[in-house]
C-alpha positions as CSV (number, residue, x, y, z in Angstrom):
1,M,12.9,-41.1,-37.0
2,K,12.1,-42.3,-33.5
3,K,14.4,-39.6,-32.1
4,I,12.7,-36.9,-34.2
5,I,9.2,-38.1,-33.1
6,G,10.3,-38.2,-29.5
7,G,11.7,-34.7,-29.8
8,L,8.5,-33.4,-31.3
9,L,6.4,-35.1,-28.5
10,A,8.7,-33.5,-25.9
11,F,8.3,-30.1,-27.5
12,L,4.5,-30.5,-27.7
13,A,4.4,-31.5,-24.0
14,I,6.4,-28.4,-23.0
15,F,4.2,-26.3,-25.3
16,L,1.0,-27.7,-23.8
17,V,2.2,-27.3,-20.2
18,S,3.3,-23.7,-20.8
19,G,0.0,-23.0,-22.5
20,N,-1.9,-24.4,-19.5
21,I,0.2,-22.2,-17.2
22,K,-0.7,-19.1,-19.1
23,A,-4.3,-20.2,-19.3
24,S,-4.5,-20.6,-15.5
25,K,-3.3,-17.0,-14.8
26,K,-6.2,-14.9,-13.7
27,A,-7.3,-12.7,-16.5
28,P,-8.3,-9.1,-15.4
29,L,-12.0,-8.6,-14.9
30,S,-13.9,-5.8,-16.6
31,N,-14.9,-2.6,-14.9
32,H,-18.5,-3.7,-15.2
33,Q,-17.8,-7.0,-13.4
34,L,-16.2,-5.1,-10.6
35,K,-19.1,-2.7,-10.2
36,T,-21.6,-5.5,-10.4
37,A,-19.7,-7.3,-7.6
38,I,-20.0,-4.3,-5.4
39,T,-23.8,-4.3,-5.7
40,H,-23.8,-7.8,-4.4
41,M,-21.7,-7.0,-1.3
42,T,-23.1,-6.2,2.1
43,L,-22.2,-2.9,3.7
44,Q,-20.0,-4.8,6.2
45,Q,-18.2,-6.6,3.4
46,K,-17.5,-3.3,1.7
47,I,-16.1,-1.7,4.8
48,G,-14.0,-4.7,5.6
49,Q,-12.3,-4.2,2.3
50,M,-11.2,-0.8,3.5
51,Y,-9.1,-2.1,6.3
52,V,-5.3,-2.7,6.3
53,S,-4.5,-4.4,9.6
54,R,-1.7,-6.2,11.4
55,V,-1.7,-10.0,11.6
56,Q,-2.5,-11.6,15.0
57,T,0.1,-13.3,17.3
58,T,-0.5,-16.7,15.7
59,P,-1.4,-17.7,12.2
60,K,-4.5,-19.6,13.6
61,D,-5.8,-16.4,15.2
62,T,-5.1,-14.4,12.0
63,V,-7.0,-16.9,9.9
64,A,-9.9,-16.7,12.4
65,T,-9.9,-12.9,12.2
66,L,-9.8,-12.8,8.4
67,T,-12.5,-15.4,8.1
68,K,-14.8,-13.4,10.4
69,Y,-14.1,-9.8,9.2
70,Q,-13.0,-10.4,5.6
71,L,-10.5,-7.6,5.6
72,G,-9.2,-6.1,2.4
73,A,-5.5,-6.1,3.4
74,I,-2.9,-7.1,6.0
75,I,0.4,-5.5,6.8
76,L,3.5,-7.4,7.8
77,F,6.1,-6.0,10.2
78,G,9.6,-7.4,11.1
79,P,8.4,-10.0,13.6
80,D,6.0,-11.5,11.0
81,F,9.0,-12.5,8.9
82,E,11.1,-14.1,11.7
83,N,11.7,-17.8,12.5
84,Q,10.5,-19.5,9.4
85,T,11.8,-20.8,6.1
86,K,10.7,-19.4,2.8
87,S,8.4,-22.3,2.2
88,Q,6.8,-21.9,5.7
89,F,6.4,-18.2,5.1
90,K,4.7,-18.7,1.7
91,Q,2.5,-21.4,3.2
92,R,1.4,-19.0,5.9
93,I,0.4,-16.3,3.3
94,T,-1.5,-18.9,1.3
95,G,-3.4,-19.8,4.4
96,Y,-4.4,-16.2,4.9
97,Q,-5.5,-15.9,1.3
98,K,-7.7,-19.0,1.7
99,A,-9.5,-17.4,4.7
100,V,-11.0,-14.6,2.6
101,Q,-13.4,-14.6,-0.4
102,I,-11.8,-11.6,-2.0
103,P,-8.0,-12.0,-2.2
104,L,-6.0,-10.0,0.2
105,L,-3.6,-7.2,-0.5
106,V,-0.5,-8.4,1.5
107,S,1.6,-5.4,2.3
108,T,4.8,-4.4,4.0
109,D,7.2,-1.5,4.4
110,Q,10.3,-2.5,2.4
111,E,12.1,0.7,1.7
112,G,15.6,-0.6,2.3
113,G,18.1,0.8,4.8
114,D,16.5,1.6,8.2
115,V,13.1,0.4,7.1
116,S,13.6,-3.1,5.8
117,R,11.2,-5.8,7.0
118,L,12.9,-8.5,4.9
119,S,16.1,-7.9,6.9
120,S,14.3,-9.5,9.9
121,N,15.0,-12.9,8.5
122,P,17.9,-13.1,6.1
123,K,17.1,-16.8,5.4
124,L,14.1,-15.7,3.3
125,T,16.4,-13.8,0.9
126,H,19.7,-15.9,1.0
127,Q,21.4,-13.4,3.3
128,R,20.8,-10.5,0.9
129,S,21.3,-7.0,2.1
130,F,18.8,-4.2,1.4
131,P,20.6,-0.8,1.3
132,S,18.5,2.4,1.4
133,P,17.8,4.1,-1.9
134,Q,19.9,7.0,-0.7
135,T,22.9,4.8,-0.2
136,T,22.6,3.1,-3.6
137,Y,21.9,6.4,-5.3
138,Q,25.0,8.1,-3.8
139,K,27.2,5.1,-4.5
140,D,26.1,3.9,-7.9
141,G,23.6,6.4,-9.4
142,L,20.0,6.4,-10.5
143,Q,19.9,3.3,-12.7
144,A,21.3,1.1,-9.9
145,T,18.7,2.5,-7.5
146,I,15.9,1.6,-9.9
147,K,17.4,-1.9,-10.4
148,E,17.6,-2.4,-6.7
149,A,13.9,-1.5,-6.3
150,K,13.0,-3.8,-9.1
151,Q,14.9,-6.7,-7.6
152,T,13.4,-6.1,-4.2
153,A,9.9,-6.1,-5.7
154,K,10.6,-9.4,-7.4
155,I,11.6,-10.9,-4.1
156,L,8.4,-9.6,-2.4
157,H,6.3,-11.0,-5.2
158,G,8.0,-14.4,-4.8
159,L,7.0,-14.4,-1.1
160,G,3.4,-13.6,-1.8
161,I,3.6,-9.9,-0.9
162,N,1.8,-7.8,-3.5
163,W,1.8,-4.3,-2.0
164,N,4.9,-2.3,-0.9
165,F,4.6,0.9,1.0
166,A,7.3,2.5,-1.1
167,P,8.8,4.6,-2.6
168,V,9.4,7.4,-0.2
169,A,8.6,10.7,-2.1
170,D,9.6,13.0,0.8
171,V,12.4,15.5,0.3
172,T,14.4,17.3,2.9
173,D,17.8,19.0,3.0
174,D,17.9,18.7,6.8
175,S,20.2,15.9,7.6
176,N,19.0,15.9,11.2
177,S,15.4,15.2,10.1
178,F,14.0,11.8,11.1
179,I,13.0,11.2,7.5
180,Y,16.3,12.3,5.9
181,A,17.9,8.8,5.7
182,R,14.8,7.4,4.1
183,T,14.8,10.0,1.3
184,L,16.9,9.9,-1.8
185,G,19.0,12.7,-0.3
186,T,18.8,15.0,-3.2
187,T,16.7,17.8,-4.8
188,F,13.0,17.8,-5.5
189,S,13.5,17.6,-9.3
190,K,16.0,14.7,-9.0
191,T,13.7,12.9,-6.6
192,A,10.8,13.4,-9.0
193,S,12.9,11.8,-11.8
194,Y,13.6,8.8,-9.5
195,I,9.9,8.5,-8.6
196,K,8.9,8.6,-12.2
197,K,11.1,5.6,-13.0
198,V,10.9,3.6,-9.8
199,V,7.1,3.3,-9.8
200,P,6.8,1.3,-13.0
201,A,9.9,-0.7,-12.1
202,I,8.2,-2.0,-9.0
203,Q,4.7,-2.4,-10.5
204,H,6.0,-4.4,-13.4
205,Q,6.8,-7.1,-10.8
206,Q,3.1,-7.3,-9.9
207,V,3.7,-5.4,-6.7
208,A,1.6,-2.3,-6.0
209,T,3.4,0.9,-5.0
210,S,2.4,3.6,-2.5
211,L,3.9,7.0,-2.7
212,K,4.5,8.4,0.8
213,H,4.2,10.5,2.9
214,F,1.8,13.0,1.3
215,P,1.9,16.0,1.5
216,G,5.6,15.6,2.3
217,Y,7.3,15.8,5.7
218,G,10.0,18.2,4.7
219,S,11.7,19.1,8.0
220,A,8.6,18.5,10.1
221,A,8.8,16.4,13.3
222,D,8.1,12.6,13.5
223,T,4.4,11.9,13.9
224,H,5.1,8.4,15.2
225,T,5.4,9.9,18.7
226,G,3.2,13.0,18.7
227,F,1.9,16.0,16.8
228,A,3.8,17.6,14.0
229,S,2.8,20.5,11.9
230,T,4.2,22.7,9.1
231,T,3.4,26.3,8.6
232,R,4.8,26.4,5.0
233,S,2.5,27.9,2.4
234,L,0.5,25.9,-0.1
235,A,2.4,27.6,-2.9
236,D,5.6,26.2,-1.3
237,F,4.2,22.7,-1.4
238,E,3.0,23.1,-4.9
239,A,6.4,24.3,-6.2
240,N,8.4,21.7,-4.3
241,D,6.9,18.7,-2.4
242,F,4.1,18.0,-4.9
243,L,6.6,17.6,-7.8
244,T,7.5,14.1,-6.6
245,F,4.0,13.0,-6.0
246,K,2.9,14.4,-9.4
247,A,5.7,12.4,-11.0
248,G,4.5,9.2,-9.3
249,I,0.9,9.9,-10.3
250,Q,1.8,10.4,-13.9
251,S,3.7,7.1,-13.8
252,G,0.5,5.3,-12.7
253,A,1.2,4.8,-8.9
254,D,-1.3,2.5,-7.5
255,S,-1.8,4.2,-4.1
256,I,-0.7,7.2,-2.0
257,L,-0.2,7.1,1.8
258,V,-1.2,10.2,3.6
259,S,0.7,11.2,6.7
260,H,-0.5,12.6,10.0
261,I,1.3,16.0,9.6
262,V,-0.9,19.1,10.2
263,M,-0.7,21.2,7.0
264,T,-1.7,24.6,8.6
265,A,-2.0,26.4,5.2
266,V,-4.8,24.0,4.1
267,D,-6.3,22.7,7.4
268,P,-5.0,23.9,10.7
269,D,-7.4,21.8,12.7
270,L,-6.9,18.2,11.4
271,P,-3.9,16.0,10.6
272,A,-3.6,15.4,6.8
273,S,-4.8,11.8,7.2
274,L,-8.1,12.9,8.7
275,S,-8.5,16.1,6.6
276,P,-11.1,16.3,3.8
277,K,-9.4,19.4,2.5
278,V,-6.0,17.6,2.1
279,H,-7.7,14.7,0.3
280,Q,-9.4,17.2,-2.0
281,L,-5.9,18.4,-3.0
282,L,-5.0,14.9,-4.0
283,R,-8.2,14.2,-5.9
284,K,-8.9,17.6,-7.6
285,Q,-5.6,19.4,-7.8
286,L,-3.2,16.5,-8.3
287,K,-5.9,14.5,-10.1
288,F,-5.1,11.2,-8.4
289,N,-7.7,8.5,-9.0
290,G,-6.1,5.6,-7.2
291,V,-6.3,4.2,-3.7
292,I,-5.6,6.7,-0.8
293,V,-4.6,5.0,2.4
294,T,-3.8,6.5,5.8
295,D,-0.6,6.1,7.6
296,D,-0.9,3.9,10.7
297,L,-3.7,5.3,12.9
298,A,-2.0,3.8,15.9
299,M,0.8,6.4,15.7
300,G,1.2,8.9,18.4
301,A,-0.1,11.9,16.5
302,I,-3.5,10.2,15.9
303,T,-4.0,8.5,19.3
304,K,-3.3,11.8,21.1
305,Y,-5.7,13.6,18.8
306,A,-8.4,11.0,19.3
307,Q,-8.0,11.1,23.1
308,Q,-8.2,14.9,23.2
309,H,-11.2,15.2,20.9
310,H,-13.0,11.9,22.0
311,V,-13.4,10.8,18.4
312,S,-12.9,7.6,16.4
313,P,-9.9,7.9,14.0
314,D,-11.3,5.2,11.8
315,L,-14.6,7.0,11.2
316,L,-12.8,10.4,10.7
317,A,-10.4,8.8,8.2
318,V,-13.3,7.5,6.1
319,E,-15.1,10.9,6.3
320,A,-11.9,12.6,5.1
321,G,-11.9,10.5,1.9
322,N,-9.5,7.7,2.6
323,D,-10.2,4.5,0.6
324,M,-8.3,2.4,3.1
325,I,-7.5,2.9,6.7
326,M,-4.5,1.3,8.5
327,S,-6.0,0.3,11.7
328,D,-6.5,-2.7,13.9
329,H,-9.8,-1.5,15.3
330,Y,-12.0,-3.3,12.8
331,K,-14.1,-4.9,15.5
332,T,-15.5,-1.5,16.5
333,G,-14.7,0.4,13.3
334,I,-16.7,-1.7,10.9
335,P,-20.0,-1.3,12.8
336,A,-19.3,2.4,13.6
337,I,-18.7,3.2,9.9
338,A,-21.7,1.1,8.9
339,Q,-23.8,3.1,11.4
340,A,-22.5,6.4,10.0
341,V,-23.6,5.2,6.5
342,Q,-27.0,4.1,7.7
343,S,-27.5,7.5,9.4
344,G,-26.5,9.5,6.3
345,Q,-23.3,10.8,7.9
346,I,-21.3,9.1,5.2
347,S,-22.8,8.3,1.8
348,E,-22.8,4.7,0.6
349,H,-21.8,6.0,-2.8
350,Q,-18.5,7.1,-1.2
351,I,-18.0,3.7,0.2
352,N,-18.7,2.1,-3.2
353,Q,-16.2,4.4,-4.8
354,S,-13.5,3.4,-2.4
355,V,-14.2,-0.3,-2.8
356,Y,-14.2,0.1,-6.6
357,R,-10.7,1.6,-6.3
358,I,-9.5,-1.2,-4.0
359,L,-10.9,-3.9,-6.3
360,T,-9.4,-2.1,-9.3
361,M,-6.0,-2.3,-7.7
362,K,-6.4,-6.0,-6.9
363,N,-7.6,-6.6,-10.4
364,K,-4.5,-4.9,-11.8
365,L,-2.4,-7.3,-9.7
366,H,-4.3,-10.3,-11.2
367,L,-5.7,-11.3,-7.8
368,L,-9.3,-11.5,-8.8
369,A,-11.4,-14.2,-10.5
370,K,-15.1,-13.9,-11.2
371,N,-15.9,-16.8,-8.8
372,Q,-14.1,-15.1,-6.0
373,L,-16.4,-12.0,-6.0
374,P,-19.8,-11.9,-4.3
């Protein structure tokens, strides 16, 4: 009898502990709660949420920056993973989260292959390799490629990273293109099938996805170093490149990253990331309601454009319709954007919409609790 009672008590203890664990998980907030929170935020707080920025040289400096500017997201590059144990890395991310009132989106580029930030420190992943989707697809097929993405997302989540700038939705048959090795290396329709399945596979691990690089590089040049444009017609994009993005949107992709390519058929004057016309394509034609984020505004194409036209890329990016801007110029950008709102150049309604989309994405990731919102 004592053994039976002891067993029952042990079972109840396990049951109660597991129940407490479930109860402690942050339940999603309602849309009304999110909208109410926005009304209590200052304009500077709202704009801070729109920034995706690099971490500083030291964790101490990063904490100070996050405390002062209350940014919405950070992005980690290879060096940010180096020279630390898994425990130390997680502790560092926890420290960053404690510095902000509204929890951070902690992002990285973990595509696999040539773009694999986790590979900078094999100790974090028990020496695991991260092949490119193209390599896995050609060797083992679609299901293995989806499984690899799912396992990678699980690893990211375990480290405290909740937003991956993946999957790559670009397609090109030009093996000499800079983007080729990062694509699936197959047709538009097969890539669309991959995107349709890989998006939920990643997101089910509580890691947000970002389809990139809209509207699609194709065989265009690399915008990391300078200007790149495509003279292809809009009809060509609609029949081909947009197929993969539509597949991702229909699968509920959390965000879309817009590249700096100049899409001459739509807007010959502005890079896609700074073009209101290109963003209208996403919102109205492709009916995307999630977060739109720029590619890195420090890339050559944008810095050269800004120098030539004496403009602020951060301000133009918001005017174009981006919800989030990948930039480290928050010190000057936040007040410049705030001034544009106060002068009527940008409507505060637009800012509110962007912040609502950002909070919605964070809410979906179970990052928010009512006491963490303004």
